[in-house]
C-alpha positions in Angstrom: 237.6 2.6 200.1 236.4 5.8 201.5 236.4 9.0 199.4 234.0 11.3 201.1 232.1 12.3 204.2 229.0 13.7 204.2 227.8 15.4 207.8 224.2 16.0 208.7 223.5 19.2 210.1 221.4 19.6 213.3 222.4 18.6 215.9 225.6 17.1 214.1 227.5 20.0 213.2 225.9 22.8 215.2 223.4 22.6 218.2 220.4 23.3 217.5 219.0 20.9 218.7 219.3 21.5 222.6 218.3 24.9 222.2 215.0 23.4 220.3 213.9 21.5 222.9 215.3 23.6 225.6 212.9 27.1 224.7 209.6 24.4 224.0 210.8 23.0 227.6 210.5 27.1 229.4 207.2 27.2 227.7 206.3 23.8 228.9 206.5 24.1 232.6 205.7 27.5 232.0 202.2 26.5 231.9 202.8 22.9 234.5 203.1 20.8 232.6 206.4 18.5 231.2 207.6 17.7 227.5 209.1 14.3 228.0 212.4 13.7 225.6 210.6 10.2 223.7 208.4 12.2 223.3 210.0 14.9 221.7 213.1 13.3 220.4 210.9 10.7 217.9 210.6 13.8 215.2 214.4 14.5 215.0 215.9 14.4 212.6 213.2 14.6 209.7 209.5 16.8 208.8 208.2 17.7 212.7 205.2 15.9 212.2 204.4 16.4 216.3 202.7 19.6 217.6 204.0 20.6 220.7 201.5 23.3 221.4 198.5 19.9 220.8 200.4 17.7 223.1 200.2 21.2 225.4 196.8 21.4 225.7 195.6 18.1 225.9 198.8 18.3 229.6 196.4 21.1 230.0 193.4 21.0 228.8 192.6 24.5 228.0 192.7 26.5 225.6 196.4 28.0 224.4 197.6 30.8 222.1 199.1 28.7 219.4 201.1 31.7 216.9 201.3 33.4 220.8 203.3 30.7 222.2 204.8 29.7 218.7 207.0 33.1 218.0 207.7 33.1 221.8 209.5 29.7 221.5 211.1 30.7 217.6 212.1 34.0 219.8 214.0 32.0 223.1 215.6 29.3 220.2 217.1 31.5 218.2 218.8 33.5 220.7 220.0 30.8 222.1 221.6 28.8 218.5 223.0 32.3 218.0 224.7 31.7 221.7 226.1 28.8 219.4 229.1 27.5 217.7 230.7 24.2 215.7 229.8 21.2 218.1 234.0 20.1 219.6 235.7 18.2 216.7 233.6 19.3 213.8 236.8 22.0 212.2 239.5 19.3 213.1 237.4 16.6 211.1 236.5 19.4 207.2 240.3 19.5 208.1 242.1 16.4 207.8 239.5 15.8 205.5 240.5 18.4 203.1 244.1 17.4 203.7 243.2 13.6 202.9 241.7 15.1 199.3 238.2 13.6 200.9 235.2 15.1 199.1 232.7 16.9 201.6 228.6 17.0 201.2 226.2 17.9 203.4 222.6 16.3 203.9 219.7 17.8 205.9 216.1 17.5 206.8 215.7 21.6 207.0 215.4 23.7 205.0 218.7 25.1 202.4 218.2 28.9 204.3 218.2 27.8 208.2 221.5 25.8 207.1 223.6 28.0 204.7 222.8 31.5 206.7 224.2 29.2 210.4 227.1 27.8 208.3 228.0 31.8 206.8 227.6 32.7 211.0 230.1 29.6 211.8 232.7 30.4 209.4 232.8 27.0 207.8 230.3 27.1 204.2 233.5 26.7 202.4 234.0 23.6 203.9 231.3 21.9 201.6 231.2 20.8 197.9 227.7 20.0 197.9 224.8 20.9 200.1 221.1 18.7 199.5 218.4 19.6 201.8 214.6 19.4 202.2 214.2 21.7 199.1 216.5 19.1 196.8 214.0 16.3 197.8 210.1 15.5 197.3 210.8 13.6 201.7 213.2 13.5 204.3 214.9 11.5 206.5 214.4 8.9 207.6 214.3 8.1 203.1 217.3 8.1 201.5 216.8 10.7 198.8 218.9 13.0 201.0 222.6 10.8 201.4 221.3 9.7 197.8 221.6 13.0 195.7 224.6 14.0 198.2 226.1 11.5 196.8 225.6 11.9 193.4 226.3 15.7 193.1 230.2 13.9 195.2 231.0 11.5 192.4 231.2 8.9 194.7 229.2 5.8 195.7 227.0 5.4 198.7 229.9 3.0 200.1 233.0 5.1 199.8 230.8 7.8 201.9 231.0 8.2 205.3 227.3 9.9 207.0 228.2 11.3 210.5 224.6 11.9 212.7 222.9 12.4 215.7 219.1 10.8 214.8 218.0 8.2 214.7 215.9 9.2 211.6 219.1 10.4 209.8 220.7 7.4 210.4 218.2 5.6 209.1 218.5 7.2 206.5 222.3 6.7 205.7 222.5 3.5 206.2 219.0 2.6 204.0 221.5 4.3 201.7 224.2 2.0 202.2 226.5 4.6 203.7 228.4 3.4 206.6 227.4 6.3 209.7 228.8 7.5 212.2 226.2 8.2 215.3 227.3 11.8 217.9 224.2 11.8 219.6 223.4 15.1 221.4 222.0 15.6 224.9 218.1 15.6 223.3 219.6 12.5 221.4 221.3 10.1 223.9 218.6 8.2 224.8 218.1 6.6 221.5 218.8 3.7 220.3 221.9 3.8 217.1 222.9 0.0 217.0 221.7 0.0 212.8 224.6 1.9 213.6 229.1 1.1 212.2 230.5 3.4 214.9 228.6 5.9 218.6 231.2 8.4 219.3 230.5 10.7 222.4 231.7 13.4 219.9 234.2 14.4 217.0 236.3 14.9 219.4 237.0 11.2 220.6 239.0 10.0 216.7 240.9 12.0 214.3 239.7 11.4 211.0 242.5 9.0 210.1 241.7 6.8 212.9 238.2 6.7 211.9 238.3 6.0 208.4 241.5 3.6 209.9 238.5 0.9 211.1 236.0 1.9 209.1 238.3 1.0 206.0 239.2 -2.5 207.8 
């Protein structure tokens, strides 16, 4: 019996990842270079070990000013993200979960200030009984620690929770934690292979929560 929903944040609740990619893509294009999705996509949903400025410098074959480009990217992506609202179906799922008496948590590889700041801005912070972020664990996704911590804080067993994810790294974390996992790929993760998940949706608006729970519980 499913007792809890645990959401990823970036790309699942708010489309921050497309905006981050767009900002970087513009910088690469200004230098006559390209940042392929399959290269950038590998770091989505986990600690970012990929340095796009080193990658750009390798392509550009000339020194670039990393700090200046980093600041430019941050300003551009931030302005794009501030234009975004919750992704389709998210609010409906949160409301439906409340009506069904389900516990609601969040597990994100981002920092707490990033997650709670945006949740407050879009008016969704109050829905979450627990929020676990990079600030709470030694290793982020694909390590299952974030999901295990969230389940424990909600007082449910892993097998009693459904995780909602947009990235392969996140899906691996949820499944390693022993949870059901529903993938909702965003524009920068749609090329990825989500075969290990229990269900793949184009958006949460595609299927009502009650129908989803019925299919997973049977």
